[in-house]
Structures are given as C-alpha cells and as structure tokens.
C-alpha positions, 0 to 999 in steps of 0.5 A: 500500500502506498500514499500517492499525491499528485497522481489524481486531481480533483474538480468540485462542481456544485452546491454552495455547501459542497464538501470536497473529496481528496484522493486518500490512497492508491493501491496498484496490483504491483504493490501487492505482488511485484510480479503481476503484469495483467491483473486488472485490479479494480475490475469490480469494487464492493463495500461490505460490513457497513463500509468497513471492508472493501473487496476488489477483484483482479480477475486476470491475475496469474497465480504462480501456485497453479498452472495456466493463466488468468486465475484471478484474485480478490483482495479484502481491505480494511477501510481506515478512518481517513479513507486509507486502505489496509490489506487484510486478506487475499482470497484465492480458492485454488484452481480457478479461472478469472476469479472475481469476474463477478463480485457482490457483497452486503454486510457479512456476506459476499458472492464471488464468481469466475468465468464459467458457472462457479460462484463461491459464497463467503461469510466474514467472521472475525475479520476473515472471509470463509467460503461457506458454499459453492453454487453451480448451474448443476445441481443448484439451478433447476432445469426449466423447459426451453431455458439452458443457463450456461454460466454464472459469470456475467454480473451479480448483486446482493442485498440482504438474503437475496443474490441475483446473478446474470448469465447473458449466455443463456440459450432460450428455445421457443418452439423449434427456434433457439435464441442463442445467448439471449440471457437470463437472471438467476435468483438465490435466497439465503435460508435460516440455515444460511444456505443459498438456494435457487428461487427463480430464473428470470428471462425477457418477455420476448427474448432474442439472440445476443440480447445481453440480458443480464449483462448488469443487474441491480436489486432494491427490496423486492425489485430487480433491474436487468440491463440488456444493451443489445435488446431489439424492437421493430421500428417501421417493420425493421429490427433495430437494436435499441437496448433495454432495462427490465424491471421485475418485482416479487409478488408473493412467491413469484417474480413478475415482469412489470416494466421494460425501459427503453432508449427514448430515441429508437432511431439511432441504433446500437447506443447501448442503453442498459449497459449499466443499471442501478435501483433504490426504492422508487428510483431507477437509473439506466446508463447508455454508452452513446445517448449524449446527443443532442444534449452534448451538441457537436460532441458525439458518442457521449454517454448519459443516464436516464432516471425513472420514478416508480409511480410517475405517470401512474402506479408502477408506471416507472415514468422517465424523470429525465436525462443527464449528461456529463458536465464536460462531455467528451467524445467516447467518454463512456459516461455511465460505464458504472453506477452506484446508488445509495441514499439518493446519491449517485456515483457515475463512472466515465471510464474512457476519460478517467472520471467519476462524478457524484450526483445528488438528487434535487427536490425537482427530481433532477440530479445536481452534480456535486463533485468530479473525481479525475484521474490525472494519469496519461491515458487509458487506465479505465479509471471509473470502470467500477465504482462504489461508495460508503459514507465519506469514502468513494472507491474507483477501479482502474483495471488498465492502470498504468497502461504504459504498454500492452504488458503493463495493465495490472490495475489499481484502485483509488480511494477518495475521502471527504472528512466533512461528509464522513462526520456527517455520516454520509450526508451530502447535503450540508444543510442537514449537518451543521459544523458542530458535528465536526467535533464529534466524528 
C-alpha cells in the first residue's frame, strides 16, 4: 500500500455547501505482488460490513501456485478512518479461472464468481472471509423447459438474503427456434440455515439472440433491474437494436415482469442503453454508452443516464424523470460505464476519460452534480470502470492502470475521502449537518 499525491486531481462542481473529496490512497496490483503484469485490479469494487471492508477483484491475475493463466484474485481491505486502505486478506480458492469476474457483497456476506458457472459464497467472521458454499448451474439451478443457463459469470448483486446473478449466455428455445445467448437472471435466497438456494430464473418477455440480458443487474427490496444493451424492437417493420432495462418485482412467491425501459430515441441504433443499471426504492437509473446527443451538441458518442420514478405517470408506471449528461462531455467518454446508488446519491463512472462524478438528487427530481473525481494519469487506465461508495469514502477501479504498454495493465484502485461528509455520516447535503458535528466524528 502506498500514499500517492499528485497522481489524481480533483474538480468540485456544485452546491454552495459542497464538501470536497481528496484522493486518500492508491493501491496498484504491483504493490501487492511485484510480479503481476495483467491483473486488472479494480475490475469490480464492493463495500461490505457497513463500509468497513472493501473487496476488489483482479480477475486476470496469474497465480504462480497453479498452472495456466488468468486465475484471478480478490483482495479484502480494511477501510481506515481517513479513507486509507489496509490489506487484510487475499482470497484465492485454488484452481480457478478469472476469479472475481463477478463480485457482490452486503454486510457479512459476499458472492464471488469466475468465468464459467462457479460462484463461491463467503461469510466474514472475525475479520476473515470463509467460503461457506459453492453454487453451480448443476445441481443448484433447476432445469426449466426451453431455458439452458450456461454460466454464472456475467454480473451479480446482493442485498440482504437475496443474490441475483446474470448469465447473458443463456440459450432460450421457443418452439423449434433457439435464441442463442439471449440471457437470463438467476435468483438465490439465503435460508435460516444460511444456505443459498435457487428461487427463480428470470428471462425477457420476448427474448432474442445476443440480447445481453443480464449483462448488469441491480436489486432494491423486492425489485430487480436487468440491463440488456443489445435488446431489439421493430421500428417501421425493421429490427433495430435499441437496448433495454427490465424491471421485475416479487409478488408473493413469484417474480413478475412489470416494466421494460427503453432508449427514448429508437432511431439511432446500437447506443447501448442498459449497459449499466442501478435501483433504490422508487428510483431507477439506466446508463447508455452513446445517448449524449443532442444534449452534448457537436460532441458525439457521449454517454448519459436516464432516471425513472416508480409511480410517475401512474402506479408502477416507472415514468422517465429525465436525462443527464456529463458536465464536460467528451467524445467516447463512456459516461455511465458504472453506477452506484445509495441514499439518493449517485456515483457515475466515465471510464474512457478517467472520471467519476457524484450526483445528488434535487427536490425537482433532477440530479445536481456535486463533485468530479479525475484521474490525472496519461491515458487509458479505465479509471471509473467500477465504482462504489460508503459514507465519506468513494472507491474507483482502474483495471488498465498504468497502461504504459500492452504488458503493463495490472490495475489499481483509488480511494477518495471527504472528512466533512464522513462526520456527517454520509450526508451530502450540508444543510442537514451543521459544523458542530465536526467535533464529534
């Protein structure tokens, strides 16, 4: 672990009482293992244990203890009071393939998957992650007519006793026609015996080949939001790739599809609407890789995110509140490449321009940009490919760090810290946290 000043710079944009974030720590994979070349540390980052623990994956790391390459590792760090990180544990379960491709955690539980159909369940006990269960398609996912799940390595989200895993490679047969790689989402629930068991397998109402259904998933309560960036619809009799995000809700013992969110402008094709998703209570956010125009003027191929509210336009209508683009858009910025939504605060990654931005919800339902975290490295680090935050600490993954050559992409994670937000217990709006609390963090 090392503290590096001058690597990152910070821009603050916003409200009169904005609390600044400063870069508190930077850990690259060579700090942990000097022999690492292609670890891709920071591909996934996830807070656990009420923000006191950070999990960060390096799915391309070669483990010299096992034959082959790209075994993958996941690192567990203690998050110190000033945003610095202390390595506590390296999670490496033996022979594996790109372990850490998927990562989800909540409280004392974590799910870590690899390329293929293995997801390992871990529980945090006295500061150590212990494997408690191995989930696989066979025997843990019951066969369903016409649905052939082929992997558990696309995406994952965990909240309480619910685990959601996306498999964008699922084949779905309808009649005599098989939709290859249509995708599915597989739900597991933890029982009173702390064992995770299959609850449901979700598919799109009208699945088609290569939908990317399950590329990203998000949970809130009894709602699941599923991204499908290659979703298609008919426009004037022609198939057009517009992308989609599917909302499912649990009613009693069953899960039902309640709404499909679409790119509001279906004419431009392949804009990748649904390549990132986030949901919290009655608020859903969907990222789109190339939806910035016309709001970004002459700057094309810019990202955006769209916000939806559950009862806007009617009960469970999930009406669109609005669209948000970057305050300083750039061509192919990948704005919205990653989303993290907590307590009506949204952290948005823009991996191709090495940036992550905080947004705070306003009374009008729109987002106000609070602060921008900018990577000052040369280029191509993918800073912003993964993001998460808890209290006054934000964590940004840069899996191609330092990107100085084709063999120097071992990855890094960057920790950002705001003391004033930390002492306000994660409250971004200073109106509700006066300066007297600063004396009692």
